MDAnalysis code that builds the backbone (N, CA, C; Angstrom):
import MDAnalysis as mda
import numpy as np

u = mda.Universe.empty(624, n_residues=208, atom_resindex=np.repeat(np.arange(208), 3), trajectory=True)
u.add_TopologyAttr("name", ["N", "CA", "C"] * 208)
u.add_TopologyAttr("resid", np.arange(1, 209))
u.add_TopologyAttr("resname", ["UNK", "UNK", "UNK", "UNK", "UNK", "UNK", "UNK", "UNK", "UNK", "UNK", "UNK", "UNK", "UNK", "UNK", "UNK", "UNK", "UNK", "UNK", "UNK", "UNK", "UNK", "UNK", "UNK", "UNK", "UNK", "UNK", "UNK", "UNK", "UNK", "UNK", "UNK", "UNK", "UNK", "UNK", "UNK", "UNK", "UNK", "UNK", "UNK", "UNK", "UNK", "UNK", "UNK", "UNK", "UNK", "UNK", "UNK", "UNK", "UNK", "UNK", "UNK", "UNK", "UNK", "UNK", "UNK", "UNK", "UNK", "UNK", "UNK", "UNK", "UNK", "UNK", "UNK", "UNK", "UNK", "UNK", "UNK", "UNK", "UNK", "UNK", "UNK", "UNK", "UNK", "UNK", "UNK", "UNK", "UNK", "UNK", "UNK", "UNK", "UNK", "UNK", "UNK", "UNK", "UNK", "UNK", "UNK", "UNK", "UNK", "UNK", "UNK", "UNK", "UNK", "UNK", "UNK", "UNK", "UNK", "UNK", "UNK", "UNK", "UNK", "UNK", "UNK", "UNK", "UNK", "UNK", "UNK", "UNK", "UNK", "UNK", "UNK", "UNK", "UNK", "UNK", "UNK", "UNK", "UNK", "UNK", "UNK", "UNK", "UNK", "UNK", "UNK", "UNK", "UNK", "UNK", "UNK", "UNK", "UNK", "UNK", "UNK", "UNK", "UNK", "UNK", "UNK", "UNK", "UNK", "UNK", "UNK", "UNK", "UNK", "UNK", "UNK", "UNK", "UNK", "UNK", "UNK", "UNK", "UNK", "UNK", "UNK", "UNK", "UNK", "UNK", "UNK", "UNK", "UNK", "UNK", "UNK", "UNK", "UNK", "UNK", "UNK", "UNK", "UNK", "UNK", "UNK", "UNK", "UNK", "UNK", "UNK", "UNK", "UNK", "UNK", "UNK", "UNK", "UNK", "UNK", "UNK", "UNK", "UNK", "UNK", "UNK", "UNK", "UNK", "UNK", "UNK", "UNK", "UNK", "UNK", "UNK", "UNK", "UNK", "UNK", "UNK", "UNK", "UNK", "UNK", "UNK", "UNK", "UNK", "UNK", "UNK", "UNK", "UNK", "UNK", "UNK", "UNK"])
u.atoms.positions = np.array([
    [34.304, 47.436, -20.581],
    [33.088, 47.094, -21.309],
    [33.026, 47.890, -22.606],
    [32.548, 47.263, -23.702],
    [32.452, 47.997, -24.949],
    [31.356, 49.041, -24.894],
    [31.537, 50.116, -25.638],
    [30.500, 51.124, -25.762],
    [29.368, 50.559, -26.601],
    [28.132, 50.706, -26.143],
    [26.986, 50.194, -26.882],
    [26.649, 51.167, -27.995],
    [26.705, 50.690, -29.228],
    [26.406, 51.550, -30.366],
    [24.898, 51.671, -30.539],
    [24.465, 52.842, -30.960],
    [23.043, 53.046, -31.216],
    [22.618, 52.226, -32.426],
    [21.467, 51.570, -32.306],
    [20.988, 50.743, -33.412],
    [20.447, 51.640, -34.513],
    [20.872, 51.368, -35.733],
    [20.430, 52.164, -36.876],
    [20.120, 51.243, -38.044],
    [18.848, 51.210, -38.489],
    [18.502, 50.329, -39.597],
    [19.128, 50.769, -40.911],
    [19.600, 52.011, -40.978],
    [20.164, 52.525, -42.218],
    [21.685, 52.409, -42.270],
    [22.272, 51.840, -41.259],
    [23.725, 51.733, -41.236],
    [24.208, 50.820, -42.364],
    [25.224, 51.234, -43.109],
    [25.751, 50.374, -44.180],
    [26.296, 49.070, -43.603],
    [26.155, 47.964, -44.321],
    [26.650, 46.674, -43.821],
    [28.130, 46.701, -43.447],
    [28.933, 47.411, -44.226],
    [30.370, 47.466, -43.922],
    [30.626, 48.135, -42.577],
    [29.819, 49.147, -42.254],
    [29.976, 49.831, -40.969],
    [29.531, 48.926, -39.826],
    [28.466, 48.165, -40.050],
    [28.006, 47.220, -39.027],
    [29.080, 46.175, -38.756],
    [29.682, 45.668, -39.812],
    [30.757, 44.680, -39.647],
    [31.930, 45.288, -38.882],
    [32.297, 46.511, -39.239],
    [33.413, 47.174, -38.556],
    [33.128, 47.319, -37.062],
    [31.908, 47.728, -36.736],
    [31.546, 47.907, -35.330],
    [31.547, 46.578, -34.581],
    [31.046, 45.532, -35.213],
    [31.023, 44.232, -34.544],
    [32.442, 43.735, -34.271],
    [33.348, 43.937, -35.215],
    [34.725, 43.504, -35.003],
    [35.387, 44.323, -33.898],
    [35.114, 45.606, -33.878],
    [35.652, 46.458, -32.810],
    [35.119, 45.995, -31.454],
    [33.832, 45.707, -31.393],
    [33.215, 45.297, -30.126],
    [33.729, 43.943, -29.653],
    [33.971, 43.028, -30.578],
    [34.447, 41.714, -30.136],
    [35.838, 41.834, -29.530],
    [36.655, 42.739, -30.069],
    [37.964, 42.978, -29.465],
    [37.843, 43.539, -28.062],
    [36.892, 44.443, -27.868],
    [36.689, 45.039, -26.545],
    [36.135, 44.010, -25.556],
    [35.220, 43.180, -26.011],
    [34.657, 42.152, -25.132],
    [35.723, 41.170, -24.662],
    [36.678, 40.881, -25.532],
    [37.715, 39.903, -25.192],
    [38.714, 40.426, -24.169],
    [38.675, 41.701, -23.875],
    [39.545, 42.222, -22.821],
    [39.078, 41.769, -21.441],
    [37.807, 41.382, -21.341],
    [37.253, 41.004, -20.036],
    [36.617, 39.621, -20.009],
    [36.506, 38.985, -21.167],
    [35.865, 37.675, -21.229],
    [36.723, 36.698, -22.015],
    [36.616, 35.423, -21.661],
    [37.245, 34.377, -22.462],
    [36.426, 34.190, -23.736],
    [37.045, 33.716, -24.815],
    [36.306, 33.602, -26.080],
    [35.069, 32.724, -25.983],
    [35.127, 31.667, -25.160],
    [33.981, 30.767, -25.050],
    [32.843, 31.359, -24.218],
    [33.091, 32.511, -23.584],
    [32.035, 33.182, -22.820],
    [31.250, 34.177, -23.663],
    [31.725, 34.452, -24.862],
    [31.103, 35.474, -25.703],
    [30.118, 34.822, -26.666],
    [28.942, 35.395, -26.755],
    [27.901, 34.914, -27.659],
    [27.683, 35.940, -28.772],
    [27.127, 35.459, -29.855],
    [26.802, 36.364, -30.963],
    [25.879, 37.483, -30.492],
    [24.981, 37.156, -29.580],
    [24.050, 38.171, -29.071],
    [24.781, 39.276, -28.321],
    [25.879, 38.928, -27.618],
    [26.662, 39.942, -26.905],
    [27.283, 40.924, -27.898],
    [27.867, 40.381, -28.952],
    [28.533, 41.223, -29.951],
    [27.509, 42.094, -30.663],
    [26.391, 41.487, -31.038],
    [25.354, 42.233, -31.750],
    [24.812, 43.377, -30.895],
    [24.550, 43.093, -29.622],
    [24.019, 44.132, -28.738],
    [25.014, 45.270, -28.575],
    [26.287, 44.924, -28.401],
    [27.310, 45.957, -28.228],
    [27.449, 46.818, -29.479],
    [27.216, 46.209, -30.642],
    [27.350, 46.935, -31.905],
    [26.047, 47.599, -32.338],
    [24.998, 47.437, -31.546],
    [23.725, 48.068, -31.881],
    [23.027, 47.427, -33.059],
    [23.162, 46.104, -33.169],
    [22.500, 45.396, -34.260],
    [21.850, 44.135, -33.700],
    [21.471, 43.220, -34.565],
    [20.747, 42.026, -34.130],
    [21.605, 40.778, -34.299],
    [21.232, 39.730, -33.576],
    [21.964, 38.469, -33.691],
    [21.897, 37.895, -35.108],
    [20.718, 37.904, -35.773],
    [20.701, 37.427, -37.165],
    [21.645, 38.219, -38.069],
    [21.784, 39.513, -37.784],
    [22.695, 40.326, -38.592],
    [24.138, 39.899, -38.372],
    [24.469, 39.508, -37.139],
    [25.812, 38.983, -36.881],
    [26.098, 37.802, -37.800],
    [25.129, 36.894, -37.898],
    [25.340, 35.682, -38.689],
    [25.278, 35.942, -40.194],
    [24.856, 37.124, -40.582],
    [24.937, 37.466, -42.002],
    [26.356, 37.879, -42.388],
    [27.190, 38.148, -41.374],
    [28.588, 38.535, -41.617],
    [29.575, 37.429, -41.259],
    [29.256, 36.637, -40.239],
    [30.192, 35.628, -39.739],
    [29.459, 34.315, -39.492],
    [30.157, 33.216, -39.727],
    [29.550, 31.909, -39.467],
    [29.431, 31.643, -37.976],
    [30.403, 32.141, -37.205],
    [30.422, 31.891, -35.765],
    [31.353, 32.901, -35.092],
    [31.437, 32.814, -33.771],
    [32.288, 33.724, -33.003],
    [33.751, 33.556, -33.387],
    [34.174, 32.310, -33.592],
    [35.575, 32.059, -33.924],
    [35.986, 32.782, -35.203],
    [35.116, 32.759, -36.203],
    [35.436, 33.443, -37.458],
    [35.545, 34.947, -37.240],
    [34.678, 35.499, -36.414],
    [34.730, 36.934, -36.129],
    [36.017, 37.296, -35.385],
    [36.414, 36.448, -34.445],
    [37.651, 36.703, -33.701],
    [38.853, 36.685, -34.642],
    [38.891, 35.723, -35.549],
    [40.002, 35.644, -36.487],
    [40.021, 36.851, -37.426],
    [38.839, 37.318, -37.820],
    [38.774, 38.500, -38.683],
    [39.324, 39.724, -37.959],
    [38.964, 39.865, -36.690],
    [39.485, 40.992, -35.911],
    [40.986, 40.845, -35.687],
    [41.449, 39.623, -35.477],
    [42.881, 39.399, -35.293],
    [43.658, 39.821, -36.535],
    [43.101, 39.554, -37.709],
    [43.756, 39.986, -38.938],
    [43.888, 41.495, -39.000],
    [42.843, 42.198, -38.584],
    [42.901, 43.663, -38.550],
    [43.973, 44.146, -37.576],
    [44.030, 43.510, -36.418],
    [44.972, 43.939, -35.382],
    [46.415, 43.719, -35.817],
    [46.710, 42.561, -36.400],
    [48.084, 42.321, -36.843],
    [48.484, 43.292, -37.950],
    [47.507, 43.808, -38.698],
    [47.815, 44.833, -39.702],
    [48.263, 46.138, -39.046],
    [47.924, 46.319, -37.769],
    [48.327, 47.524, -37.029],
    [49.689, 47.368, -36.358],
    [50.272, 46.198, -36.438],
    [51.559, 45.919, -35.796],
    [52.617, 46.881, -36.344],
    [53.305, 47.636, -35.469],
    [54.240, 48.678, -35.941],
    [55.567, 48.095, -36.404],
    [55.516, 47.268, -37.430],
    [56.687, 46.480, -37.815],
    [57.839, 47.346, -38.314],
    [57.558, 48.431, -39.033],
    [58.644, 49.257, -39.571],
    [59.455, 49.894, -38.442],
    [58.760, 50.461, -37.467],
    [59.454, 51.089, -36.338],
    [60.183, 50.041, -35.502],
    [59.540, 48.901, -35.297],
    [60.173, 47.828, -34.536],
    [61.433, 47.326, -35.237],
    [61.368, 47.201, -36.550],
    [62.528, 46.707, -37.301],
    [63.711, 47.659, -37.175],
    [63.453, 48.964, -37.223],
    [64.535, 49.941, -37.078],
    [65.196, 49.821, -35.706],
    [64.374, 49.715, -34.671],
    [64.916, 49.600, -33.315],
    [65.682, 48.296, -33.134],
    [65.132, 47.219, -33.672],
    [65.783, 45.920, -33.528],
    [67.129, 45.904, -34.245],
    [67.161, 46.452, -35.447],
    [68.416, 46.471, -36.204],
    [69.472, 47.298, -35.484],
    [69.073, 48.453, -34.972],
    [70.024, 49.292, -34.232],
    [70.538, 48.575, -32.994],
    [69.637, 47.926, -32.278],
    [70.032, 47.263, -31.047],
    [70.926, 46.058, -31.271],
    [70.623, 45.279, -32.314],
    [71.392, 44.063, -32.565],
    [72.747, 44.356, -33.198],
    [72.864, 45.490, -33.867],
    [74.128, 45.829, -34.523],
    [75.025, 46.689, -33.646],
    [74.648, 46.837, -32.396],
    [75.469, 47.609, -31.458],
    [75.385, 46.937, -30.092],
    [76.156, 47.414, -29.178],
    [76.083, 46.898, -27.816],
    [75.141, 47.705, -26.945],
    [74.398, 48.612, -27.566],
    [73.517, 49.517, -26.834],
    [72.159, 48.848, -26.608],
    [71.755, 48.744, -25.358],
    [70.469, 48.116, -25.042],
    [69.289, 49.073, -25.169],
    [69.550, 50.372, -25.279],
    [68.437, 51.327, -25.296],
    [67.474, 51.090, -26.463],
    [67.971, 50.875, -27.706],
    [67.010, 50.597, -28.787],
    [66.187, 49.337, -28.529],
    [66.807, 48.326, -27.928],
    [66.070, 47.093, -27.643],
    [65.055, 47.303, -26.525],
    [65.365, 48.181, -25.587],
    [64.386, 48.493, -24.550],
    [63.187, 49.221, -25.153],
    [63.452, 50.131, -26.092],
    [62.348, 50.795, -26.788],
    [61.553, 49.781, -27.611],
    [62.263, 48.860, -28.236],
    [61.628, 47.789, -29.005],
    [60.685, 46.984, -28.110],
    [61.168, 46.624, -26.939],
    [60.357, 45.845, -26.007],
    [59.142, 46.633, -25.544],
    [59.333, 47.901, -25.185],
    [58.218, 48.689, -24.673],
    [57.187, 48.984, -25.768],
    [57.635, 49.109, -27.012],
    [56.684, 49.279, -28.114],
    [55.864, 48.000, -28.298],
    [56.520, 46.858, -28.138],
    [55.813, 45.576, -28.198],
    [54.835, 45.454, -27.036],
    [55.255, 45.911, -25.865],
    [54.364, 45.921, -24.699],
    [53.112, 46.741, -24.995],
    [53.294, 47.902, -25.602],
    [52.150, 48.748, -25.924],
    [51.158, 48.051, -26.836],
    [51.679, 47.330, -27.817],
    [50.816, 46.589, -28.743],
    [50.018, 45.526, -27.996],
    [50.699, 44.782, -27.121],
    [50.021, 43.728, -26.363],
    [49.051, 44.302, -25.342],
    [49.377, 45.440, -24.757],
    [48.457, 46.053, -23.793],
    [47.166, 46.502, -24.479],
    [47.282, 46.956, -25.714],
    [46.087, 47.404, -26.443],
    [45.262, 46.242, -26.972],
    [45.917, 45.146, -27.339],
    [45.209, 44.077, -28.046],
    [45.415, 42.695, -27.430],
    [45.958, 42.640, -26.230],
    [46.323, 41.354, -25.642],
    [45.162, 40.400, -25.467],
    [44.000, 40.923, -25.067],
    [42.843, 40.053, -24.875],
    [42.487, 39.307, -26.140],
    [42.490, 40.012, -27.240],
    [42.175, 39.395, -28.524],
    [43.243, 38.393, -28.943],
    [44.514, 38.786, -28.852],
    [45.591, 37.913, -29.313],
    [45.689, 36.649, -28.469],
    [45.460, 36.781, -27.171],
    [45.464, 35.588, -26.319],
    [44.260, 34.704, -26.630],
    [43.138, 35.321, -26.982],
    [41.949, 34.544, -27.330],
    [42.195, 33.691, -28.563],
    [42.898, 34.251, -29.533],
    [43.208, 33.496, -30.748],
    [44.036, 32.266, -30.403],
    [45.029, 32.443, -29.529],
    [45.861, 31.313, -29.129],
    [45.051, 30.268, -28.375],
    [44.149, 30.724, -27.522],
    [43.332, 29.784, -26.757],
    [42.399, 28.985, -27.657],
    [41.880, 29.646, -28.672],
    [40.906, 28.986, -29.538],
    [41.535, 27.913, -30.406],
    [42.688, 28.230, -30.971],
    [43.203, 27.317, -31.986],
    [44.677, 26.990, -31.854],
    [45.419, 27.788, -31.108],
    [46.832, 27.509, -30.930],
    [47.618, 27.653, -32.219],
    [48.893, 27.396, -32.138],
    [49.756, 27.567, -33.299],
    [49.621, 26.440, -34.310],
    [48.808, 25.411, -33.993],
    [48.603, 24.354, -34.970],
    [47.747, 24.843, -36.132],
    [47.007, 25.919, -35.907],
    [46.130, 26.456, -36.941],
    [46.955, 27.265, -37.937],
    [46.960, 26.878, -39.224],
    [47.763, 27.614, -40.206],
    [47.388, 29.084, -40.304],
    [46.102, 29.405, -40.094],
    [45.682, 30.804, -40.181],
    [46.331, 31.637, -39.086],
    [46.433, 31.066, -37.874],
    [47.067, 31.777, -36.764],
    [48.548, 31.989, -37.054],
    [49.214, 30.935, -37.485],
    [50.639, 31.046, -37.818],
    [50.855, 32.079, -38.911],
    [49.955, 32.081, -39.898],
    [50.114, 32.992, -41.021],
    [50.002, 34.446, -40.614],
    [49.047, 34.773, -39.749],
    [48.872, 36.151, -39.301],
    [50.116, 36.654, -38.591],
    [50.594, 35.871, -37.639],
    [51.757, 36.298, -36.858],
    [53.011, 36.345, -37.729],
    [53.204, 35.311, -38.536],
    [54.429, 35.235, -39.328],
    [54.494, 36.374, -40.340],
    [53.372, 36.681, -40.976],
    [53.363, 37.768, -41.952],
    [53.713, 39.097, -41.285],
    [53.153, 39.333, -40.104],
    [53.399, 40.599, -39.409],
    [54.836, 40.699, -38.911],
    [55.393, 39.584, -38.443],
    [56.701, 39.622, -37.791],
    [57.850, 39.190, -38.699],
    [57.568, 38.884, -39.946],
    [58.609, 38.345, -40.822],
    [59.862, 39.226, -40.895],
    [59.724, 40.555, -41.067],
    [60.949, 41.379, -41.111],
    [61.772, 41.292, -39.827],
    [61.093, 41.163, -38.687],
    [61.806, 41.072, -37.410],
    [62.491, 39.714, -37.270],
    [61.791, 38.673, -37.675],
    [62.380, 37.331, -37.604],
    [63.611, 37.244, -38.504],
    [63.547, 37.888, -39.665],
    [64.702, 37.890, -40.570],
    [65.906, 38.565, -39.924],
    [65.677, 39.678, -39.219],
    [66.770, 40.354, -38.518],
    [67.331, 39.467, -37.408],
    [66.443, 38.763, -36.717],
    [66.892, 37.854, -35.659],
    [67.709, 36.703, -36.241],
    [67.280, 36.190, -37.381],
    [68.034, 35.115, -38.036],
    [69.442, 35.583, -38.386],
    [69.550, 36.808, -38.889],
    [70.870, 37.346, -39.238],
    [71.751, 37.465, -38.000],
    [71.150, 37.877, -36.878],
    [71.916, 38.008, -35.635],
    [72.411, 36.646, -35.156],
    [71.551, 35.636, -35.236],
    [71.957, 34.286, -34.837],
    [73.082, 33.788, -35.742],
    [72.958, 34.053, -37.041],
    [73.997, 33.640, -37.979],
    [75.341, 34.279, -37.663],
    [75.326, 35.561, -37.315],
    [76.582, 36.240, -36.952],
    [77.179, 35.627, -35.690],
    [76.319, 35.315, -34.729],
    [76.807, 34.728, -33.477],
    [77.378, 33.333, -33.711],
    [76.792, 32.595, -34.631],
    [77.343, 31.276, -34.966],
    [78.707, 31.418, -35.641],
    [78.824, 32.411, -36.514],
    [80.079, 32.607, -37.245],
    [81.228, 32.973, -36.314],
    [80.911, 33.653, -35.211],
    [81.958, 34.048, -34.264],
    [82.131, 33.034, -33.136],
    [81.360, 31.961, -33.170],
    [81.489, 30.920, -32.162],
    [80.743, 31.192, -30.873],
    [79.910, 32.227, -30.853],
    [79.171, 32.552, -29.631],
    [77.896, 31.732, -29.469],
    [77.420, 31.151, -30.559],
    [76.272, 30.253, -30.497],
    [76.621, 28.969, -31.238],
    [76.077, 27.846, -30.809],
    [76.407, 26.564, -31.445],
    [76.020, 26.548, -32.921],
    [76.847, 25.971, -33.764],
    [76.516, 25.894, -35.197],
    [75.318, 25.002, -35.476],
    [74.937, 24.186, -34.510],
    [73.810, 23.276, -34.713],
    [72.457, 23.980, -34.611],
    [72.441, 25.226, -34.130],
    [71.169, 25.939, -34.005],
    [70.544, 26.153, -35.382],
    [69.249, 25.900, -35.467],
    [68.509, 26.187, -36.689],
    [68.142, 27.668, -36.676],
    [68.553, 28.401, -37.714],
    [68.392, 29.855, -37.717],
    [66.943, 30.281, -37.507],
    [66.052, 29.740, -38.314],
    [64.657, 30.165, -38.244],
    [64.024, 29.792, -36.912],
    [64.310, 28.590, -36.439],
    [63.747, 28.145, -35.168],
    [64.255, 29.004, -34.018],
    [65.546, 29.300, -34.017],
    [66.125, 30.124, -32.953],
    [65.545, 31.537, -32.982],
    [65.397, 32.098, -34.179],
    [64.848, 33.450, -34.309],
    [63.399, 33.498, -33.845],
    [62.614, 32.508, -34.243],
    [61.215, 32.461, -33.821],
    [61.093, 32.274, -32.312],
    [61.974, 31.456, -31.739],
    [61.939, 31.235, -30.290],
    [62.256, 32.526, -29.540],
    [63.212, 33.297, -30.047],
    [63.562, 34.560, -29.400],
    [62.402, 35.550, -29.472],
    [61.755, 35.626, -30.638],
    [60.614, 36.525, -30.773],
    [59.456, 36.083, -29.890],
    [59.258, 34.773, -29.786],
    [58.183, 34.274, -28.932],
    [58.457, 34.601, -27.459],
    [59.715, 34.492, -27.055],
    [60.089, 34.858, -25.688],
    [59.728, 36.317, -25.417],
    [60.065, 37.193, -26.359],
    [59.782, 38.614, -26.164],
    [58.277, 38.876, -26.151],
    [57.545, 38.229, -27.054],
    [56.093, 38.401, -27.092],
    [55.441, 37.929, -25.792],
    [55.912, 36.795, -25.283],
    [55.348, 36.277, -24.034],
    [55.604, 37.247, -22.885],
    [56.817, 37.789, -22.836],
    [57.132, 38.757, -21.783],
    [56.268, 40.002, -21.926],
    [56.091, 40.463, -23.163],
    [55.272, 41.657, -23.392],
    [53.812, 41.404, -23.047],
    [53.319, 40.211, -23.397],
    [51.906, 39.913, -23.153],
    [51.596, 39.798, -21.663],
    [52.611, 39.454, -20.862],
    [52.411, 39.324, -19.416],
    [53.024, 40.496, -18.646],
    [53.344, 41.552, -19.363],
    [54.017, 42.697, -18.757],
    [53.213, 43.275, -17.594],
    [51.921, 43.509, -17.820],
    [51.099, 44.120, -16.774],
    [51.008, 43.221, -15.545],
    [50.915, 41.909, -15.775],
    [50.850, 40.972, -14.647],
    [52.150, 41.009, -13.858],
    [53.282, 40.979, -14.570],
    [54.581, 41.026, -13.890],
    [54.738, 42.319, -13.107],
    [54.331, 43.414, -13.723],
    [54.493, 44.720, -13.069],
    [53.613, 44.826, -11.831],
    [52.353, 44.415, -11.966],
    [51.410, 44.583, -10.865],
    [51.650, 43.568, -9.747],
    [51.891, 42.310, -10.126],
    [52.064, 41.266, -9.111],
    [53.377, 41.432, -8.359],
    [54.415, 41.816, -9.081],
    [55.720, 41.938, -8.441],
    [56.057, 43.334, -7.989],
    [55.144, 44.283, -8.249],
    [55.385, 45.688, -7.923],
    [56.712, 46.149, -8.518],
    [56.921, 45.777, -9.782],
    [58.141, 46.129, -10.491],
    [57.881, 47.322, -11.399],
    [58.911, 48.115, -11.608],
    [58.775, 49.240, -12.528],
    [58.926, 48.747, -13.963],
    [58.429, 49.546, -14.894],
    [58.581, 49.219, -16.310],
    [60.051, 49.112, -16.682],
    [60.860, 50.002, -16.122],
    [62.291, 50.009, -16.430],
    [62.967, 48.730, -15.945],
    [62.592, 48.275, -14.757],
    [63.193, 47.056, -14.215],
    [62.877, 45.851, -15.093],
    [61.632, 45.765, -15.539],
    [61.243, 44.638, -16.390],
    [62.002, 44.690, -17.711],
    [62.043, 45.863, -18.333],
    [62.742, 45.995, -19.616],
    [64.226, 45.697, -19.467],
    [64.823, 46.178, -18.385],
    [66.255, 45.965, -18.174],
    [66.582, 44.508, -17.870],
    [65.589, 43.739, -17.472],
    [65.786, 42.307, -17.234],
    [65.543, 41.493, -18.500],
    [64.487, 41.817, -19.224],
    [64.106, 41.044, -20.405],
    [65.078, 41.254, -21.561],
    [65.498, 42.498, -21.778],
    [66.305, 42.821, -22.960],
    [67.641, 42.072, -23.001],
    [68.426, 42.029, -21.914],
    [69.675, 41.254, -21.992],
    [69.444, 39.767, -22.253],
    [68.340, 39.232, -21.746],
    [68.026, 37.829, -22.005],
    [67.691, 37.621, -23.479],
    [66.946, 38.562, -24.051],
    [66.606, 38.503, -25.469],
    [67.873, 38.594, -26.323],
    [68.755, 39.530, -25.969],
    [70.003, 39.679, -26.723],
    [70.840, 38.405, -26.645],
    [70.884, 37.809, -25.462],
    [71.697, 36.605, -25.298],
    [71.162, 35.448, -26.141],
    [69.845, 35.366, -26.274],
    [69.259, 34.323, -27.116],
    [69.732, 34.449, -28.565],
    [69.980, 35.687, -28.989],
    [70.327, 35.928, -30.387],
    [71.823, 36.057, -30.633],
    [72.575, 36.380, -29.587],
    [74.004, 36.632, -29.789],
    [74.907, 35.702, -28.992],
    [74.346, 35.061, -27.973],
    [75.169, 34.222, -27.107],
    [76.008, 35.020, -26.138],
    [75.802, 36.332, -26.104],
    [76.600, 37.193, -25.221],
    [75.703, 38.036, -24.330],
])
């Protein structure tokens, strides 16, 4: 449950907006997007429902605004270093770290990110834009790996580089987003999950 902020009539509008966006992310950890009302967000942020509508047209707009903030927190530089090391060697350890770092991101923000997908799916250009902008350096590295595998005959030349790279990243994101469910339902260790997912991810990109 989100922490209820104390109501303050003197709070700057920017701070009120920040609190409402923070609260909507917290609410989405336990509720589906269609279960959340403007009044819920306003109460959690210590403000009023009319004040919510002075910042956002509706709940969907607020969710998308928070999603933009969250994707800005995506640790792309560190992920890119790990991915490059892992793909340019036969060592799975960097890729396991890459996967677990992705897991951490999804564990912190999974409710929000899944809500965005539920609301609008990938048909929405805004959703595609947020993810693509955040993951572009990683997708580029994946494209290069697929290209190398095609050149050596390990992957079919008919594969579309961008499509294959995006599919591999989506596979990893899906595994990361369901990591807690897999671990808890199957009573699996984090190491077991990573050691299973990483070779599959590598094979998607290298054919080996």
